[in-house]
N, C-alpha and C positions, 0 to 999 in steps of 0.2 A: 649572521642573525639566525640560520635556521639550520647551523652546521650540527647542533646537537640533535635536533630532530630528524635530520638526515641518519645520522650514525645510529641512532635508534631504530629507524626504518630498517636499514640495513643489517643492522641486529636482528630483529625479528624476523624479516625477510628469510635469513637463512636459518634460523630457528625453526621457522614452521615450514620451509621451502613453499613460500608463497611466490608464484611466479611473477607477479606485478602489481604495483599499486601507483595509481595516483592521487597527488594530493592538493589541495588549494587553501590559502590562508585570505580572508577577507574582511577589510577593515571598512565600515560603512559599505558602501556600494563599489567599492573598488577591490580587485583582486592585487593582493599585495605580493603573492608569492605562489606561484605553481610548479610542479615538478612530477615526473614520473619515474618510476623505478622499475626495472626487470623487463620482462618481455612478454605482450600482449599474445603473443603464439611462439611459445618455446620451440616446437619443431620447426618450424620457419625462420627462427630468428629475428622475429618482428620487435621490435621495440614498442613498451609504451610511452604513449605521450600522456600530456594533461589533459586532452580531449577523446581518450580513451574511453567507450562505453563499457561497464562491467555490469553482469546480471546480479541483481543482488538480493533476487528471489524475494523470501518471506520476511526479510527485514521492513519493508517499507509498510508489512502490517503495524508494526510498532510506531513508526513515525506517524500513522494516520491515525493511530489511537492516542497519541501525544496530541497531537494538531487538534484533536476533536476536545480533549480535556482541556487543553489550553482556551481553546474557543469558548467551551462552558464556563470556564473561571474566570473569563473577561466579560460575562456576560451576554458574548454573541449568539449563544445557542442555550438551548435545554436540552438534556439527552432525552426529555419526554417528548420533543419535536418531532410530528410525524417526517418521515423522510421525504412524502410528497412536498412538503413546503420547498424544497430545495431543490427539487426535479422539475424539469418541463413536462413531463409525464404522469400519471399517476400509478402508484404503486399499492393496490390494494387488493390482495390475492381475497377471495371471496368477501370482498367488502372489507374487510379489518384493515386497521391502520396499523402499519409497521412504524416502529419508532428507532430513533438514533441507537437507544440502549438495546435494542434487539440485535442491531447490526454489531456492536461492541461484543455482545454475549454470545453471538453466533446462534441466536434463537431468535431469526427474523421469519424461518420458513423457507426462506428461498433457497432451493437447493442447488447443488451444486449442477451444472448442466449435464454432463455425462450421468451422473448418478441419477437426474430427474428423467432424462430420457430411457433408461432402462427401466426405470419404476415405471413410469407412465406406459411404456410398451407392456410391461410384464403385469402390470393390475388393472390399469384403467382400460387399456385399447381405445382410449379418446385422445384428445387435443392436450396440449400443456396444461398443466394443474400444477398448485403451491401451495403447500402447506402453510398454515398461520399460525402466529405468536400464540393465539390461544389454544392452539392443539395441545393436548398433554406432553407429546414427545414431540419436539421441534426444534432440538438442537442439530444444527448442520453446519459444518466448515463450509464457507463458501467466499471463493475468489470475488465472486460476482458481488457481494454483500460489501468487500471493501471496495470494490470501485465505485458503488454508489457513493461510500462516504467520502472517497477523493472528488466526487462530483460537489457534495456537500458543501466541503471546506472550499473549492474553487467559487462557488457559488457565494460563499461569505467573504472571501479575500480573493479576488481574481488574480491578484500578483502573483500566487501561488500554482497557479496553472501550471506548471513545469513539472506538478506532482503526477499529472495524468500522462 
């Protein structure tokens, strides 16, 4: 049943020199097919398995944005919702509300931690400060923002806690 797929995978792995790949097909709540191809550690000759964990990096950002937009389309959240609505702690830098739309557009004002620490030391010589969405320039790519969106999704759909 999956022979054509497996042939395609082998062909693409050879073309791209991809060392390994694990795949699963799910029907309903049941895994109907799972298989691994190649090596999770080429140098040591360790084969990949269906349970091999892969670092997928920034791909999760697209999944997070898609999940947020699907929840929006289903009426389960508004892009103008304050992020605090889905957190167990307040997030109001300088008393301002940060909304889901700010996280999606990288305009929450929450800086990346390494950048924030350097900026704080260099400019304020004080404790942690945060920009706000209303400041003139607040675009800042932040992994922490995406993590907070993950938490929001999990609060709405607890079954998706695997995202974190």
